[in-house]
C-alpha positions as CSV (number, residue, x, y, z in Angstrom):
1,M,-33.9,-32.3,20.2
2,E,-35.2,-30.8,17.0
3,T,-37.5,-33.1,15.1
4,K,-37.3,-33.3,11.3
5,Q,-40.4,-31.2,11.5
6,D,-38.5,-28.4,13.3
7,V,-35.6,-28.3,10.7
8,M,-37.9,-28.2,7.9
9,D,-39.6,-25.4,9.5
10,A,-36.4,-23.3,10.2
11,I,-35.4,-23.9,6.4
12,S,-39.0,-22.8,5.2
13,Y,-38.5,-19.7,7.5
14,H,-35.2,-19.0,6.1
15,L,-36.0,-19.3,2.7
16,K,-39.3,-17.5,3.2
17,I,-41.3,-20.6,1.5
18,P,-44.5,-22.0,2.7
19,Y,-44.4,-24.4,5.7
20,F,-45.0,-28.1,4.7
21,P,-46.0,-30.5,7.4
22,C,-44.7,-34.1,7.5
23,S,-47.2,-36.8,7.0
24,T,-47.5,-40.2,8.7
25,G,-44.2,-41.6,9.8
26,S,-42.5,-38.2,9.5
27,T,-42.6,-38.4,5.7
28,E,-41.6,-35.0,4.1
29,P,-43.6,-33.9,0.8
30,K,-41.6,-33.7,-2.3
31,A,-43.1,-30.1,-2.7
32,F,-40.8,-29.1,0.1
33,L,-37.6,-30.3,-1.6
34,E,-38.9,-28.8,-4.9
35,A,-39.4,-25.4,-3.2
36,V,-36.1,-25.6,-1.6
37,A,-34.5,-26.5,-5.2
38,E,-36.3,-23.6,-6.7
39,Q,-34.8,-21.0,-4.1
40,M,-31.4,-22.7,-4.8
41,G,-31.7,-22.0,-8.5
42,I,-31.5,-25.7,-9.4
43,T,-34.7,-26.5,-10.6
44,R,-33.9,-27.5,-13.9
45,L,-31.4,-29.8,-12.6
46,A,-34.1,-31.4,-10.4
47,S,-36.6,-32.0,-12.9
48,G,-38.0,-35.7,-12.8
49,L,-36.0,-36.8,-9.8
50,D,-37.3,-38.8,-6.8
51,K,-37.2,-37.3,-3.3
52,I,-33.8,-38.9,-2.4
53,D,-32.0,-37.7,-5.7
54,L,-33.5,-34.4,-5.2
55,A,-32.3,-34.0,-1.5
56,K,-28.9,-35.4,-2.7
57,L,-28.8,-32.9,-5.5
58,I,-29.4,-30.2,-2.9
59,V,-26.7,-31.2,-0.6
60,E,-24.0,-31.9,-3.4
61,S,-24.8,-28.6,-5.0
62,G,-23.6,-27.0,-1.9
63,G,-20.4,-28.9,-2.2
64,K,-21.1,-31.7,0.4
65,K,-21.4,-35.4,0.1
66,W,-24.7,-37.3,0.6
67,L,-24.2,-39.9,3.2
68,P,-26.3,-43.3,3.5
69,A,-27.6,-42.2,6.7
70,F,-29.4,-39.5,5.2
71,D,-32.0,-41.6,3.6
72,S,-34.1,-44.7,4.8
73,T,-35.6,-47.6,2.9
74,G,-38.9,-46.4,1.6
75,G,-37.8,-43.2,0.1
76,T,-37.7,-41.2,3.2
77,I,-35.0,-38.4,4.2
78,T,-33.8,-38.7,7.7
79,R,-33.5,-36.1,10.2
80,E,-29.7,-36.2,9.8
81,G,-30.5,-35.7,5.9
82,M,-32.8,-32.8,6.5
83,I,-30.0,-31.3,8.8
84,A,-27.5,-31.4,6.0
85,I,-30.0,-29.6,3.7
86,Q,-30.3,-27.0,6.4
87,E,-26.6,-26.5,6.7
88,I,-26.3,-26.1,3.0
89,I,-29.1,-23.6,2.8
90,F,-27.7,-21.4,5.9
91,E,-24.3,-21.6,4.2
92,L,-25.4,-20.5,0.7
93,I,-28.6,-18.4,1.1
């Protein structure tokens, strides 16, 4: 089974952006989501958003719904949320 880091690495490879390592507890860096938003052309809309809202914007910009299972308490994107982002990226770009 793919880890969240594996999914992030696949997104980074697909978008040709730097690889961003998860920190303790599999926490994704906000810079990763900002780089994804930049490649999608939605940086202006993403300004000032926290990680959850930024991830939600990425998914919803692709026409999908952000589900409660996509984030966890503490402001972290779950593996399922990262897969939702990956699906949008692979469909749009």
